[in-house]
A tleap script that builds the chain and sets N, CA, C and O, in Angstrom:
source leaprc.protein.ff14SB
mol = sequence {
  NMET SER LYS TRP GLU LEU PRO LEU VAL GLU
  ARG GLY GLU ALA GLU ALA ALA VAL CYS CYS
  SER PRO MET VAL ARG GLU PRO LEU ASP GLU
  ASP SER ALA VAL ASP LEU ALA LYS MET PHE
  LYS ALA LEU SER ASP PRO VAL ARG LEU ARG
  LEU LEU SER LEU ILE ALA SER HIE GLU GLY
  GLY GLU ALA CYS VAL CYS ASP LEU THR GLY
  PRO PHE ASP VAL SER GLN PRO THR ILE SER
  HIE HIE LEU LYS VAL LEU ARG ASP ALA GLY
  LEU VAL GLY SER GLU ARG ARG GLY THR TRP
  VAL TYR TYR TRP VAL LEU PRO ALA ALA LEU
  ALA ARG LEU SER SER LEU LEU ARG THR PRO
  ALA ASP ALA VAL PRO ALA ASP ALA VAL PRO
  ALA ASP ALA VAL PRO ALA GLU THR CPRO
}
set mol.1.N position { 0.850 -1.168 0.000 }
set mol.1.CA position { 0.000 0.000 0.000 }
set mol.1.C position { 0.893 1.228 0.000 }
set mol.1.O position { 1.861 1.289 0.758 }
set mol.2.N position { 0.588 2.191 -0.825 }
set mol.2.CA position { 1.320 3.442 -0.890 }
set mol.2.C position { 1.131 4.227 0.395 }
set mol.2.O position { 0.104 4.095 1.061 }
set mol.3.N position { 2.116 5.042 0.745 }
set mol.3.CA position { 1.982 5.832 1.960 }
set mol.3.C position { 0.907 6.899 1.819 }
set mol.3.O position { 0.527 7.508 2.819 }
set mol.4.N position { 0.410 7.144 0.626 }
set mol.4.CA position { -0.609 8.163 0.392 }
set mol.4.C position { -2.010 7.576 0.396 }
set mol.4.O position { -2.988 8.324 0.380 }
set mol.5.N position { -2.127 6.260 0.417 }
set mol.5.CA position { -3.430 5.620 0.416 }
set mol.5.C position { -3.828 5.262 1.838 }
set mol.5.O position { -3.012 4.763 2.613 }
set mol.6.N position { -5.075 5.516 2.176 }
set mol.6.CA position { -5.594 5.119 3.471 }
set mol.6.C position { -6.599 3.999 3.264 }
set mol.6.O position { -7.451 4.089 2.380 }
set mol.7.N position { -6.512 2.953 4.060 }
set mol.7.CA position { -7.471 1.865 3.892 }
set mol.7.C position { -8.858 2.316 4.330 }
set mol.7.O position { -9.001 3.086 5.280 }
set mol.8.N position { -9.880 1.829 3.626 }
set mol.8.CA position { -11.248 2.114 4.022 }
set mol.8.C position { -11.598 1.211 5.188 }
set mol.8.O position { -11.299 0.017 5.175 }
set mol.9.N position { -12.228 1.785 6.189 }
set mol.9.CA position { -12.605 1.033 7.376 }
set mol.9.C position { -14.117 1.114 7.512 }
set mol.9.O position { -14.698 2.199 7.505 }
set mol.10.N position { -14.733 -0.029 7.633 }
set mol.10.CA position { -16.177 -0.056 7.827 }
set mol.10.C position { -16.499 0.523 9.199 }
set mol.10.O position { -15.673 0.460 10.109 }
set mol.11.N position { -17.673 1.075 9.348 }
set mol.11.CA position { -18.081 1.713 10.602 }
set mol.11.C position { -17.925 0.771 11.792 }
set mol.11.O position { -17.440 1.191 12.843 }
set mol.12.N position { -18.318 -0.468 11.654 }
set mol.12.CA position { -18.196 -1.427 12.751 }
set mol.12.C position { -16.750 -1.661 13.152 }
set mol.12.O position { -16.457 -1.813 14.337 }
set mol.13.N position { -15.829 -1.691 12.170 }
set mol.13.CA position { -14.410 -1.875 12.473 }
set mol.13.C position { -13.857 -0.685 13.225 }
set mol.13.O position { -13.077 -0.850 14.162 }
set mol.14.N position { -14.253 0.518 12.823 }
set mol.14.CA position { -13.767 1.724 13.495 }
set mol.14.C position { -14.247 1.762 14.934 }
set mol.14.O position { -13.497 2.139 15.835 }
set mol.15.N position { -15.498 1.371 15.153 }
set mol.15.CA position { -16.021 1.362 16.509 }
set mol.15.C position { -15.333 0.297 17.344 }
set mol.15.O position { -15.136 0.485 18.545 }
set mol.16.N position { -14.963 -0.827 16.723 }
set mol.16.CA position { -14.262 -1.875 17.455 }
set mol.16.C position { -12.872 -1.409 17.861 }
set mol.16.O position { -12.370 -1.799 18.915 }
set mol.17.N position { -12.240 -0.571 17.027 }
set mol.17.CA position { -10.911 -0.054 17.356 }
set mol.17.C position { -10.978 0.855 18.570 }
set mol.17.O position { -10.030 0.931 19.352 }
set mol.18.N position { -12.090 1.537 18.724 }
set mol.18.CA position { -12.287 2.410 19.883 }
set mol.18.C position { -13.163 1.629 20.848 }
set mol.18.O position { -14.368 1.858 20.944 }
set mol.19.N position { -12.536 0.706 21.558 }
set mol.19.CA position { -13.307 -0.262 22.322 }
set mol.19.C position { -13.699 0.215 23.704 }
set mol.19.O position { -14.594 -0.351 24.331 }
set mol.20.N position { -13.045 1.236 24.174 }
set mol.20.CA position { -13.247 1.587 25.574 }
set mol.20.C position { -14.249 2.715 25.737 }
set mol.20.O position { -14.158 3.744 25.068 }
set mol.21.N position { -15.185 2.516 26.616 }
set mol.21.CA position { -16.119 3.569 26.951 }
set mol.21.C position { -15.427 4.545 27.888 }
set mol.21.O position { -14.491 4.168 28.593 }
set mol.22.N position { -15.874 5.784 27.903 }
set mol.22.CA position { -15.289 6.718 28.873 }
set mol.22.C position { -15.435 6.175 30.290 }
set mol.22.O position { -16.414 5.506 30.618 }
set mol.23.N position { -14.455 6.473 31.112 }
set mol.23.CA position { -14.437 5.952 32.471 }
set mol.23.C position { -15.622 6.441 33.294 }
set mol.23.O position { -15.960 5.833 34.310 }
set mol.24.N position { -16.252 7.524 32.875 }
set mol.24.CA position { -17.387 8.018 33.646 }
set mol.24.C position { -18.626 7.155 33.440 }
set mol.24.O position { -19.581 7.266 34.209 }
set mol.25.N position { -18.632 6.307 32.429 }
set mol.25.CA position { -19.797 5.451 32.164 }
set mol.25.C position { -19.663 4.061 32.768 }
set mol.25.O position { -20.624 3.509 33.304 }
set mol.26.N position { -18.466 3.503 32.676 }
set mol.26.CA position { -18.262 2.153 33.212 }
set mol.26.C position { -16.789 1.957 33.535 }
set mol.26.O position { -15.922 2.541 32.885 }
set mol.27.N position { -16.507 1.134 34.542 }
set mol.27.CA position { -15.108 0.897 34.902 }
set mol.27.C position { -14.400 0.045 33.858 }
set mol.27.O position { -15.020 -0.740 33.142 }
set mol.28.N position { -13.090 0.222 33.793 }
set mol.28.CA position { -12.273 -0.577 32.871 }
set mol.28.C position { -12.146 -1.997 33.384 }
set mol.28.O position { -12.093 -2.233 34.592 }
set mol.29.N position { -12.098 -2.949 32.448 }
set mol.29.CA position { -11.780 -4.311 32.860 }
set mol.29.C position { -10.262 -4.413 33.004 }
set mol.29.O position { -9.529 -3.526 32.567 }
set mol.30.N position { -9.807 -5.480 33.608 }
set mol.30.CA position { -8.385 -5.633 33.923 }
set mol.30.C position { -7.497 -5.623 32.681 }
set mol.30.O position { -6.459 -4.960 32.673 }
set mol.31.N position { -7.890 -6.347 31.633 }
set mol.31.CA position { -7.074 -6.416 30.413 }
set mol.31.C position { -6.952 -5.043 29.745 }
set mol.31.O position { -5.867 -4.652 29.315 }
set mol.32.N position { -8.065 -4.319 29.663 }
set mol.32.CA position { -8.027 -2.980 29.063 }
set mol.32.C position { -7.142 -2.047 29.875 }
set mol.32.O position { -6.389 -1.250 29.315 }
set mol.33.N position { -7.234 -2.147 31.191 }
set mol.33.CA position { -6.421 -1.287 32.054 }
set mol.33.C position { -4.932 -1.559 31.846 }
set mol.33.O position { -4.131 -0.625 31.827 }
set mol.34.N position { -4.557 -2.821 31.692 }
set mol.34.CA position { -3.147 -3.170 31.465 }
set mol.34.C position { -2.676 -2.606 30.131 }
set mol.34.O position { -1.605 -2.003 30.056 }
set mol.35.N position { -3.469 -2.798 29.077 }
set mol.35.CA position { -3.095 -2.300 27.752 }
set mol.35.C position { -2.990 -0.774 27.736 }
set mol.35.O position { -2.030 -0.216 27.203 }
set mol.36.N position { -3.966 -0.117 28.315 }
set mol.36.CA position { -3.969 1.349 28.322 }
set mol.36.C position { -2.845 1.909 29.193 }
set mol.36.O position { -2.269 2.949 28.873 }
set mol.37.N position { -2.534 1.223 30.288 }
set mol.37.CA position { -1.441 1.677 31.148 }
set mol.37.C position { -0.111 1.667 30.392 }
set mol.37.O position { 0.723 2.548 30.600 }
set mol.38.N position { 0.096 0.668 29.509 }
set mol.38.CA position { 1.316 0.628 28.692 }
set mol.38.C position { 1.397 1.854 27.789 }
set mol.38.O position { 2.463 2.447 27.625 }
set mol.39.N position { 0.257 2.228 27.205 }
set mol.39.CA position { 0.239 3.402 26.329 }
set mol.39.C position { 0.532 4.675 27.112 }
set mol.39.O position { 1.359 5.490 26.705 }
set mol.40.N position { -0.154 4.836 28.237 }
set mol.40.CA position { 0.065 6.040 29.036 }
set mol.40.C position { 1.478 6.092 29.605 }
set mol.40.O position { 2.072 7.166 29.689 }
set mol.41.N position { 2.022 4.938 29.996 }
set mol.41.CA position { 3.393 4.905 30.498 }
set mol.41.C position { 4.365 5.328 29.408 }
set mol.41.O position { 5.309 6.074 29.667 }
set mol.42.N position { 4.132 4.849 28.181 }
set mol.42.CA position { 4.998 5.239 27.061 }
set mol.42.C position { 4.929 6.747 26.830 }
set mol.42.O position { 5.941 7.373 26.516 }
set mol.43.N position { 3.760 7.325 26.981 }
set mol.43.CA position { 3.590 8.760 26.746 }
set mol.43.C position { 4.016 9.618 27.928 }
set mol.43.O position { 4.055 10.843 27.814 }
set mol.44.N position { 4.334 9.003 29.053 }
set mol.44.CA position { 4.696 9.785 30.239 }
set mol.44.C position { 6.108 10.365 30.175 }
set mol.44.O position { 6.483 11.174 31.025 }
set mol.45.N position { 6.884 9.964 29.190 }
set mol.45.CA position { 8.236 10.500 29.020 }
set mol.45.C position { 8.183 11.662 28.036 }
set mol.45.O position { 7.615 11.517 26.954 }
set mol.46.N position { 8.764 12.820 28.384 }
set mol.46.CA position { 8.712 13.984 27.492 }
set mol.46.C position { 9.330 13.745 26.116 }
set mol.46.O position { 8.828 14.271 25.123 }
set mol.47.N position { 10.398 12.970 26.035 }
set mol.47.CA position { 11.027 12.700 24.741 }
set mol.47.C position { 10.075 11.879 23.873 }
set mol.47.O position { 9.910 12.163 22.687 }
set mol.48.N position { 9.447 10.858 24.466 }
set mol.48.CA position { 8.522 10.030 23.686 }
set mol.48.C position { 7.283 10.817 23.268 }
set mol.48.O position { 6.779 10.640 22.159 }
set mol.49.N position { 6.799 11.671 24.139 }
set mol.49.CA position { 5.642 12.495 23.780 }
set mol.49.C position { 5.991 13.422 22.618 }
set mol.49.O position { 5.191 13.592 21.698 }
set mol.50.N position { 7.179 14.021 22.657 }
set mol.50.CA position { 7.621 14.875 21.549 }
set mol.50.C position { 7.835 14.066 20.277 }
set mol.50.O position { 7.495 14.527 19.188 }
set mol.51.N position { 8.394 12.866 20.402 }
set mol.51.CA position { 8.582 12.010 19.221 }
set mol.51.C position { 7.239 11.694 18.572 }
set mol.51.O position { 7.108 11.776 17.351 }
set mol.52.N position { 6.248 11.336 19.373 }
set mol.52.CA position { 4.928 11.040 18.827 }
set mol.52.C position { 4.368 12.259 18.110 }
set mol.52.O position { 3.789 12.135 17.031 }
set mol.53.N position { 4.535 13.420 18.694 }
set mol.53.CA position { 4.060 14.659 18.081 }
set mol.53.C position { 4.802 14.950 16.776 }
set mol.53.O position { 4.189 15.353 15.787 }
set mol.54.N position { 6.109 14.747 16.773 }
set mol.54.CA position { 6.890 14.964 15.549 }
set mol.54.C position { 6.453 14.027 14.430 }
set mol.54.O position { 6.329 14.440 13.277 }
set mol.55.N position { 6.225 12.780 14.773 }
set mol.55.CA position { 5.802 11.812 13.769 }
set mol.55.C position { 4.425 12.187 13.233 }
set mol.55.O position { 4.213 12.211 12.021 }
set mol.56.N position { 3.498 12.478 14.129 }
set mol.56.CA position { 2.123 12.787 13.717 }
set mol.56.C position { 2.046 14.044 12.869 }
set mol.56.O position { 1.224 14.128 11.957 }
set mol.57.N position { 2.896 15.022 13.160 }
set mol.57.CA position { 2.819 16.292 12.438 }
set mol.57.C position { 3.744 16.347 11.225 }
set mol.57.O position { 3.761 17.338 10.496 }
set mol.58.N position { 4.504 15.293 11.014 }
set mol.58.CA position { 5.439 15.267 9.880 }
set mol.58.C position { 4.661 15.196 8.572 }
set mol.58.O position { 3.597 14.581 8.503 }
set mol.59.N position { 5.200 15.826 7.545 }
set mol.59.CA position { 4.548 15.822 6.231 }
set mol.59.C position { 4.312 14.388 5.764 }
set mol.59.O position { 5.224 13.562 5.781 }
set mol.60.N position { 3.104 14.109 5.356 }
set mol.60.CA position { 2.758 12.772 4.899 }
set mol.60.C position { 2.356 11.830 6.015 }
set mol.60.O position { 1.957 10.697 5.744 }
set mol.61.N position { 2.450 12.266 7.269 }
set mol.61.CA position { 2.016 11.439 8.383 }
set mol.61.C position { 2.985 10.368 8.814 }
set mol.61.O position { 2.657 9.537 9.660 }
set mol.62.N position { 4.185 10.374 8.240 }
set mol.62.CA position { 5.202 9.422 8.667 }
set mol.62.C position { 6.558 10.101 8.594 }
set mol.62.O position { 6.770 11.033 7.818 }
set mol.63.N position { 7.470 9.611 9.420 }
set mol.63.CA position { 8.783 10.232 9.483 }
set mol.63.C position { 9.863 9.164 9.510 }
set mol.63.O position { 9.712 8.111 10.130 }
set mol.64.N position { 10.947 9.462 8.827 }
set mol.64.CA position { 12.127 8.603 8.850 }
set mol.64.C position { 12.842 8.828 10.177 }
set mol.64.O position { 12.841 9.937 10.711 }
set mol.65.N position { 13.441 7.790 10.694 }
set mol.65.CA position { 14.189 7.937 11.942 }
set mol.65.C position { 15.278 8.999 11.790 }
set mol.65.O position { 15.663 9.644 12.765 }
set mol.66.N position { 15.766 9.175 10.579 }
set mol.66.CA position { 16.800 10.186 10.338 }
set mol.66.C position { 16.256 11.601 10.560 }
set mol.66.O position { 17.029 12.518 10.837 }
set mol.67.N position { 14.923 11.792 10.440 }
set mol.67.CA position { 14.301 13.092 10.683 }
set mol.67.C position { 14.013 13.334 12.154 }
set mol.67.O position { 13.676 14.454 12.539 }
set mol.68.N position { 14.139 12.314 12.976 }
set mol.68.CA position { 13.708 12.411 14.369 }
set mol.68.C position { 14.845 12.603 15.361 }
set mol.68.O position { 14.589 12.854 16.539 }
set mol.69.N position { 16.077 12.495 14.924 }
set mol.69.CA position { 17.188 12.571 15.873 }
set mol.69.C position { 17.656 14.003 16.123 }
set mol.69.O position { 18.172 14.297 17.202 }
set mol.70.N position { 17.488 14.894 15.156 }
set mol.70.CA position { 17.994 16.258 15.267 }
set mol.70.C position { 17.441 17.099 16.393 }
set mol.70.O position { 18.216 17.786 17.059 }
set mol.71.N position { 16.133 17.083 16.646 }
set mol.71.CA position { 15.557 17.985 17.640 }
set mol.71.C position { 15.868 17.642 19.102 }
set mol.71.O position { 15.419 18.356 19.998 }
set mol.72.N position { 16.611 16.586 19.361 }
set mol.72.CA position { 16.827 16.141 20.731 }
set mol.72.C position { 18.300 16.181 21.122 }
set mol.72.O position { 19.185 16.037 20.278 }
set mol.73.N position { 18.545 16.377 22.397 }
set mol.73.CA position { 19.906 16.363 22.931 }
set mol.73.C position { 20.242 14.999 23.520 }
set mol.73.O position { 20.859 14.895 24.580 }
set mol.74.N position { 19.822 13.955 22.810 }
set mol.74.CA position { 20.140 12.594 23.222 }
set mol.74.C position { 20.721 11.866 22.015 }
set mol.74.O position { 20.572 12.316 20.879 }
set mol.75.N position { 21.375 10.752 22.264 }
set mol.75.CA position { 22.023 10.006 21.185 }
set mol.75.C position { 21.002 9.268 20.316 }
set mol.75.O position { 19.853 9.077 20.712 }
set mol.76.N position { 21.440 8.863 19.137 }
set mol.76.CA position { 20.577 8.114 18.222 }
set mol.76.C position { 20.110 6.797 18.844 }
set mol.76.O position { 18.943 6.442 18.679 }
set mol.77.N position { 20.970 6.056 19.554 }
set mol.77.CA position { 20.473 4.833 20.192 }
set mol.77.C position { 19.367 5.105 21.221 }
set mol.77.O position { 18.460 4.291 21.388 }
set mol.78.N position { 19.446 6.248 21.906 }
set mol.78.CA position { 18.402 6.607 22.870 }
set mol.78.C position { 17.092 6.891 22.148 }
set mol.78.O position { 16.026 6.483 22.611 }
set mol.79.N position { 17.163 7.592 21.013 }
set mol.79.CA position { 15.962 7.844 20.204 }
set mol.79.C position { 15.377 6.514 19.738 }
set mol.79.O position { 14.163 6.319 19.789 }
set mol.80.N position { 16.228 5.605 19.285 }
set mol.80.CA position { 15.754 4.290 18.839 }
set mol.80.C position { 15.064 3.542 19.978 }
set mol.80.O position { 14.048 2.881 19.765 }
set mol.81.N position { 15.612 3.646 21.179 }
set mol.81.CA position { 14.979 3.011 22.347 }
set mol.81.C position { 13.586 3.590 22.580 }
set mol.81.O position { 12.628 2.845 22.784 }
set mol.82.N position { 13.473 4.925 22.550 }
set mol.82.CA position { 12.179 5.564 22.777 }
set mol.82.C position { 11.173 5.181 21.691 }
set mol.82.O position { 9.995 4.976 21.983 }
set mol.83.N position { 11.626 5.086 20.451 }
set mol.83.CA position { 10.743 4.667 19.360 }
set mol.83.C position { 10.277 3.222 19.550 }
set mol.83.O position { 9.133 2.888 19.243 }
set mol.84.N position { 11.161 2.379 20.054 }
set mol.84.CA position { 10.786 0.987 20.339 }
set mol.84.C position { 9.722 0.935 21.425 }
set mol.84.O position { 8.782 0.145 21.330 }
set mol.85.N position { 9.854 1.764 22.454 }
set mol.85.CA position { 8.852 1.796 23.520 }
set mol.85.C position { 7.493 2.226 22.953 }
set mol.85.O position { 6.464 1.638 23.285 }
set mol.86.N position { 7.496 3.249 22.100 }
set mol.86.CA position { 6.242 3.697 21.474 }
set mol.86.C position { 5.638 2.596 20.598 }
set mol.86.O position { 4.423 2.396 20.584 }
set mol.87.N position { 6.496 1.894 19.876 }
set mol.87.CA position { 6.021 0.805 19.009 }
set mol.87.C position { 5.475 -0.352 19.847 }
set mol.87.O position { 4.410 -0.890 19.541 }
set mol.88.N position { 6.197 -0.736 20.900 }
set mol.88.CA position { 5.751 -1.831 21.762 }
set mol.88.C position { 4.440 -1.501 22.478 }
set mol.88.O position { 3.656 -2.396 22.794 }
set mol.89.N position { 4.207 -0.213 22.730 }
set mol.89.CA position { 2.967 0.215 23.386 }
set mol.89.C position { 1.807 0.289 22.401 }
set mol.89.O position { 0.668 0.526 22.804 }
set mol.90.N position { 2.081 0.089 21.117 }
set mol.90.CA position { 1.030 0.106 20.112 }
set mol.90.C position { 0.624 1.489 19.657 }
set mol.90.O position { -0.474 1.672 19.130 }
set mol.91.N position { 1.500 2.476 19.853 }
set mol.91.CA position { 1.180 3.851 19.474 }
set mol.91.C position { 1.672 4.217 18.084 }
set mol.91.O position { 1.096 5.085 17.428 }
set mol.92.N position { 2.739 3.558 17.631 }
set mol.92.CA position { 3.274 3.834 16.297 }
set mol.92.C position { 3.537 2.523 15.572 }
set mol.92.O position { 3.767 1.480 16.184 }
set mol.93.N position { 3.496 2.610 14.259 }
set mol.93.CA position { 3.887 1.501 13.413 }
set mol.93.C position { 5.198 1.865 12.748 }
set mol.93.O position { 5.586 3.033 12.732 }
set mol.94.N position { 5.888 0.870 12.197 }
set mol.94.CA position { 7.166 1.156 11.541 }
set mol.94.C position { 7.394 0.194 10.397 }
set mol.94.O position { 6.799 -0.881 10.318 }
set mol.95.N position { 8.286 0.625 9.504 }
set mol.95.CA position { 8.645 -0.198 8.351 }
set mol.95.C position { 10.055 0.174 7.918 }
set mol.95.O position { 10.389 1.351 7.786 }
set mol.96.N position { 10.877 -0.849 7.699 }
set mol.96.CA position { 12.228 -0.610 7.196 }
set mol.96.C position { 12.160 -0.447 5.689 }
set mol.96.O position { 11.550 -1.253 4.987 }
set mol.97.N position { 12.800 0.617 5.201 }
set mol.97.CA position { 12.913 0.867 3.758 }
set mol.97.C position { 14.372 1.137 3.464 }
set mol.97.O position { 14.876 2.234 3.705 }
set mol.98.N position { 15.035 0.145 2.949 }
set mol.98.CA position { 16.470 0.274 2.724 }
set mol.98.C position { 17.183 0.312 4.063 }
set mol.98.O position { 17.017 -0.585 4.889 }
set mol.99.N position { 17.978 1.353 4.276 }
set mol.99.CA position { 18.718 1.456 5.537 }
set mol.99.C position { 17.967 2.236 6.595 }
set mol.99.O position { 18.414 2.293 7.741 }
set mol.100.N position { 16.834 2.843 6.248 }
set mol.100.CA position { 16.094 3.687 7.189 }
set mol.100.C position { 14.803 3.021 7.636 }
set mol.100.O position { 14.224 2.205 6.919 }
set mol.101.N position { 14.364 3.388 8.837 }
set mol.101.CA position { 13.082 2.925 9.353 }
set mol.101.C position { 12.148 4.124 9.389 }
set mol.101.O position { 12.519 5.201 9.856 }
set mol.102.N position { 10.941 3.928 8.893 }
set mol.102.CA position { 9.925 4.980 8.878 }
set mol.102.C position { 8.860 4.661 9.925 }
set mol.102.O position { 8.492 3.502 10.115 }
set mol.103.N position { 8.374 5.689 10.594 }
set mol.103.CA position { 7.386 5.548 11.659 }
set mol.103.C position { 6.152 6.359 11.336 }
set mol.103.O position { 6.245 7.410 10.702 }
set mol.104.N position { 4.984 5.879 11.769 }
set mol.104.CA position { 3.733 6.611 11.649 }
set mol.104.C position { 2.902 6.320 12.896 }
set mol.104.O position { 3.054 5.276 13.530 }
set mol.105.N position { 2.035 7.248 13.230 }
set mol.105.CA position { 1.154 7.104 14.388 }
set mol.105.C position { -0.006 6.195 13.999 }
set mol.105.O position { -0.523 6.281 12.885 }
set mol.106.N position { -0.409 5.330 14.912 }
set mol.106.CA position { -1.543 4.445 14.690 }
set mol.106.C position { -2.818 5.145 15.171 }
set mol.106.O position { -3.033 5.283 16.376 }
set mol.107.N position { -3.659 5.586 14.235 }
set mol.107.CA position { -4.851 6.355 14.614 }
set mol.107.C position { -5.768 5.626 15.587 }
set mol.107.O position { -6.362 6.263 16.456 }
set mol.108.N position { -5.899 4.323 15.467 }
set mol.108.CA position { -6.783 3.578 16.366 }
set mol.108.C position { -6.305 3.678 17.814 }
set mol.108.O position { -7.123 3.732 18.732 }
set mol.109.N position { -4.990 3.702 18.024 }
set mol.109.CA position { -4.454 3.817 19.386 }
set mol.109.C position { -4.790 5.179 19.983 }
set mol.109.O position { -5.198 5.272 21.140 }
set mol.110.N position { -4.617 6.233 19.189 }
set mol.110.CA position { -4.950 7.570 19.693 }
set mol.110.C position { -6.450 7.700 19.924 }
set mol.110.O position { -6.877 8.338 20.886 }
set mol.111.N position { -7.245 7.106 19.054 }
set mol.111.CA position { -8.700 7.143 19.232 }
set mol.111.C position { -9.106 6.415 20.508 }
set mol.111.O position { -10.024 6.836 21.212 }
set mol.112.N position { -8.415 5.321 20.795 }
set mol.112.CA position { -8.713 4.560 22.019 }
set mol.112.C position { -8.407 5.389 23.261 }
set mol.112.O position { -9.208 5.438 24.195 }
set mol.113.N position { -7.248 6.038 23.269 }
set mol.113.CA position { -6.901 6.897 24.407 }
set mol.113.C position { -7.874 8.059 24.532 }
set mol.113.O position { -8.315 8.403 25.628 }
set mol.114.N position { -8.198 8.652 23.406 }
set mol.114.CA position { -9.099 9.794 23.395 }
set mol.114.C position { -10.486 9.419 23.894 }
set mol.114.O position { -11.086 10.153 24.679 }
set mol.115.N position { -10.993 8.283 23.442 }
set mol.115.CA position { -12.341 7.889 23.854 }
set mol.115.C position { -12.390 7.570 25.340 }
set mol.115.O position { -13.415 7.782 25.988 }
set mol.116.N position { -11.301 7.066 25.879 }
set mol.116.CA position { -11.254 6.753 27.304 }
set mol.116.C position { -11.362 8.021 28.142 }
set mol.116.O position { -12.026 8.034 29.178 }
set mol.117.N position { -10.714 9.073 27.693 }
set mol.117.CA position { -10.661 10.313 28.474 }
set mol.117.C position { -11.810 11.262 28.181 }
set mol.117.O position { -11.995 12.251 28.890 }
set mol.118.N position { -12.574 10.974 27.155 }
set mol.118.CA position { -13.690 11.850 26.790 }
set mol.118.C position { -14.749 11.810 27.872 }
set mol.118.O position { -15.124 10.741 28.354 }
set mol.119.N position { -15.223 12.978 28.245 }
set mol.119.CA position { -16.275 13.091 29.230 }
set mol.119.C position { -17.537 13.567 28.526 }
set mol.119.O position { -17.502 14.582 27.831 }
set mol.120.N position { -18.637 12.869 28.686 }
set mol.120.CA position { -19.869 13.354 28.071 }
set mol.120.C position { -20.195 14.748 28.596 }
set mol.120.O position { -19.988 15.039 29.774 }
set mol.121.N position { -20.699 15.599 27.726 }
set mol.121.CA position { -20.978 16.986 28.089 }
set mol.121.C position { -21.921 17.082 29.281 }
set mol.121.O position { -21.815 18.008 30.085 }
set mol.122.N position { -22.839 16.133 29.399 }
set mol.122.CA position { -23.796 16.217 30.493 }
set mol.122.C position { -23.285 15.578 31.783 }
set mol.122.O position { -23.979 15.627 32.799 }
set mol.123.N position { -22.089 14.980 31.772 }
set mol.123.CA position { -21.574 14.320 32.968 }
set mol.123.C position { -21.008 15.309 33.971 }
set mol.123.O position { -21.017 15.037 35.171 }
set mol.124.N position { -20.520 16.441 33.509 }
set mol.124.CA position { -19.922 17.436 34.397 }
set mol.124.C position { -20.618 18.770 34.164 }
set mol.124.O position { -20.514 19.335 33.075 }
set mol.125.N position { -21.328 19.285 35.173 }
set mol.125.CA position { -21.944 20.592 35.005 }
set mol.125.C position { -20.885 21.657 34.757 }
set mol.125.O position { -19.799 21.604 35.335 }
set mol.126.N position { -21.196 22.618 33.901 }
set mol.126.CA position { -20.234 23.665 33.542 }
set mol.126.C position { -19.728 24.418 34.760 }
set mol.126.O position { -18.566 24.821 34.789 }
set mol.127.N position { -20.577 24.619 35.770 }
set mol.127.CA position { -20.156 25.377 36.946 }
set mol.127.C position { -19.353 24.537 37.931 }
set mol.127.O position { -18.887 25.057 38.945 }
set mol.128.N position { -19.181 23.219 37.644 }
set mol.128.CA position { -18.406 22.351 38.527 }
set mol.128.C position { -16.908 22.450 38.262 }
set mol.128.O position { -16.104 22.002 39.079 }
set mol.129.N position { -16.527 23.034 37.126 }
set mol.129.CA position { -15.117 23.165 36.775 }
set mol.129.C position { -14.634 24.524 37.245 }
set mol.129.O position { -15.197 25.545 36.848 }
set mol.130.N position { -13.585 24.565 38.097 }
set mol.130.CA position { -13.062 25.859 38.552 }
set mol.130.C position { -12.593 26.703 37.372 }
set mol.130.O position { -12.039 26.171 36.410 }
set mol.131.N position { -12.811 28.003 37.441 }
set mol.131.CA position { -12.464 28.915 36.351 }
set mol.131.C position { -10.989 28.848 36.001 }
set mol.131.O position { -10.627 28.972 34.831 }
set mol.132.N position { -10.127 28.654 36.999 }
set mol.132.CA position { -8.696 28.627 36.720 }
set mol.132.C position { -8.251 27.305 36.090 }
set mol.132.O position { -7.095 27.189 35.682 }
set mol.133.N position { -9.133 26.308 35.998 }
set mol.133.CA position { -8.792 25.036 35.372 }
set mol.133.C position { -9.029 25.070 33.871 }
set mol.133.O position { -8.564 24.190 33.148 }
set mol.134.N position { -9.748 26.076 33.401 }
set mol.134.CA position { -10.053 26.195 31.976 }
set mol.134.C position { -9.198 27.307 31.396 }
set mol.134.O position { -9.242 28.431 31.895 }
set mol.135.N position { -8.408 27.023 30.340 }
set mol.135.CA position { -7.575 28.065 29.765 }
set mol.135.C position { -8.445 29.177 29.174 }
set mol.135.O position { -9.495 28.921 28.585 }
set mol.136.N position { -7.984 30.407 29.345 }
set mol.136.CA position { -8.698 31.554 28.805 }
set mol.136.C position { -8.662 31.532 27.285 }
set mol.136.O position { -7.648 31.175 26.686 }
set mol.137.N position { -9.761 31.911 26.670 }
set mol.137.CA position { -9.811 31.973 25.217 }
set mol.137.C position { -9.101 33.222 24.748 }
set mol.137.O position { -9.218 34.289 25.351 }
set mol.138.N position { -8.367 33.074 23.670 }
set mol.138.CA position { -7.690 34.233 23.094 }
set mol.138.C position { -8.547 34.803 21.989 }
set mol.138.O position { -9.166 34.049 21.238 }
set mol.139.N position { -8.597 36.124 21.870 }
set mol.139.CA position { -9.446 36.721 20.834 }
set mol.139.C position { -8.938 36.448 19.444 }
set mol.139.O position { -9.547 36.886 18.467 }
savepdb mol mol.pdb
quit
């Protein structure tokens, strides 16, 4: 598949990828909690969080490892370690092309994390959130 082609996903498949209900509706089962904890643990490191952001925002939605080493004050083996942690957590996919490895963010993983943290609008009254917890809107 070309890097410019996106596979078509049936509605049922997309919903299956986002398997977790928000925590405000029902508690997580043990297996889901273990899987999600791996993802959150991987994202708890600032270098890995920046790497994920760099990959996601890179032109074409994927980045060569050679594009990811420059912005950091760590060695290339350290970057490779962080990329392996992201891959093992199921947040990024990778493919070797010649001597370089290319990485892309797995949308289903981000959707899963997002759906877990989403709060239904009616679950929290607007006046229950302290004013200083909401960032001020800029004009």
